[in-house]
N, C-alpha and C positions, 0 to 999 in steps of 0.2 A: 675707699672703694666709690666708683661709680654706680649710677644706676642702668648700666649697660646691661640688660638677660643675657644668660648665653641658656642656649637651647637645645647642648651635645652637639657632640658629632654625630652629624647626619651625610658627612661625606668623605670619603677617600680616594685618592688619585693614586692611579697604578702608574709609574713609566712604564713602556714596553715596545720590545724592540720593533717586532712585527705585527702589526696592528690586528689583521687580519687571522691571522694564527691565534692572537689573544684572547681575541671574539669568541672564536668558538671553544676555548678553555673555558673562558668566564659563563657563556652561555649555557654548558655543560655542568658547571659548578653550580649555577644557581636553579639552573631550570626553566630559562626566559631567553626570547630575544630580548636585544639591547631595546631600549625606547629611543636613544639619541644613537646616530650612525653616522660618520663623516668621516673625512678622510684625516680629520686633525683630533677627534674628539670620538670617543665610542662608550656610551653612558646607561646602567642599569638602574633599576631603582626596586630593590626588594627588601622588606619586613621595616619599611622605614627610614630605608638605608640607601644612599646613591653611592656606587661604586664606577667610578671612570678610568679609563684609560686612554692614554696621551702619550704620543711618540716618543721614545726616548731621545734626547738629542735637539729636540727643537727648541727656540727660546722661551717658550714656557713648562719647559718640562720638567719636572724633579729628578733628583737623584735617588732618590728613593721614596717610596711611600708616604702621601703626607696625609693627614685627617683635619678635616678643615671643623670646626666648629661654627654653629649658627649661633648668627650674636643679631640681638634688636639695633644696636648702633656700632658697626663696624670702627668709626674713627675714634668712637670713644672708648671702646674697647681696647686699641691699638694705643693709643696714647696712655691709658693705664697700662699694661703689659711693659711699655718701653721703660716709664716712671718707675717700673719696677724690674727693671733689668734687662728686662729682652730687646732684642737687637732690630730692626726691619731692615728684612729679608727683599721684599716686596711689595711698594707702595698699594694703596689701595686704587684700583682701576676694575672697570666694569669687564664685564665676562659675559655677558647677553642680556637683554633685555629684564631692566629690573633688579638686578644680581650683581653684587662687588666682591671682590675676594681682596686679600692681602695675607701675606708672610711674614711670620718673623723666625728669631731664632731663640732659643731659650738661653740660660747660662750655661750648658753644655751642648753647645751646638746644634739641639735637635729643632729643626722645622716643624713648625705651626700652623697650620692656617685658621684664618679667621674669614666665614663669609656671612654677607650680607642679603636677605630678599628685601629689597625697595618696595 
């Protein structure tokens, strides 16, 4: 095992067909307005969790919700899960200032995400 700390699942992205309509439903569910609101991403921060909505069918849109494990060293953790049998689905890449993500599949094809704040 490497020395790459896990901070837990703090981010879950949900693909949605209609971003504006989904934003209303999630705002009602969570009882707050989104902290990030753009044509390609809507994000809510509530109770230490980040809930993100992404338009389905886009280049980075998942087919189902993806839980992102926050890690201290994305490259080391990705190498560790690949060595254990995981398969890289999406190579590490930046998604905003100081933030990188990657996804991989486990042995059963479940998609899992890794997120690193640099």
